[in-house]
N, C-alpha and C positions, 0 to 999 in steps of 0.2 A: 504494500500500500504506500503510495507516495505521500510524503509529508509536505504539508502546505507551508510555505515560507511566509512569514509576516514581517513587515517592516517595523522597526522600532527606532526610537530616537534616544540617545544617551542623554540623560538629564544629570547635570553635575551640581545644580543648586536648586533645592526645592523650598528654601526658606521663604521665597516670595510667591510661591504657588498658591492660588486660590481655587476653590471648588464650589460647586453649587450645593444648595441645601439637599438636593436629591442624592448627590454623590456622598456627601458627609453622612447622611442618614443610612445609606447603604453600607458604608464602611463600618459604622458603629452598630449596625443592626438595630437602629432606632427609627422612630417615625420622624417625618419632617417637622411635625409640630413640636416634638421633644427637642429637636435640634434648635428650633427657634426659642424655646423656653430656656435651654441651656445658654443660648446667646444672651438672653435677657439677664441670666444669672452671672454672666461674665466668664463662663467656662469655655464656650465656643466663641471664637473671635471673628466678628463680622468685619469685612473689609469694604463692602459696598452692598447695596440692596441685593439680597439673594446670593451673595458671594461670601465665602468664609476662608480665613487663612488656615491652610492645611496643617502646617507644622506646629504653629503656636496652639491651635485648637487641640491637636492630638496630644501634645505635652500636657495641656491643662486637663484634658479628659482623663488621661492616665493618672495624674495627680489626684483628681477628684475621686477616682475609683479607689486609689490607695487610701486616701483619707476616710472614705466611707467604710472600707474594710477594717480600718483601725478604730472605727467608731467616732471619728472626729468630724464635726460638722463645720 
């Protein structure tokens, strides 16, 4: 069976990458509404209407999960 080749682009800096609410929700297995709520709480970082900073939001989300696991609010 032939393997289909796909084109990919090497990304060297993702710090400025933004994603849509749908992509963020899919990555975190959450609803789009929950992503918007977390943006209001300051966990998810909004960069523009409907766009979110990927790296900063991911770091904040991991920290929020760690704190919740430790019982810290």
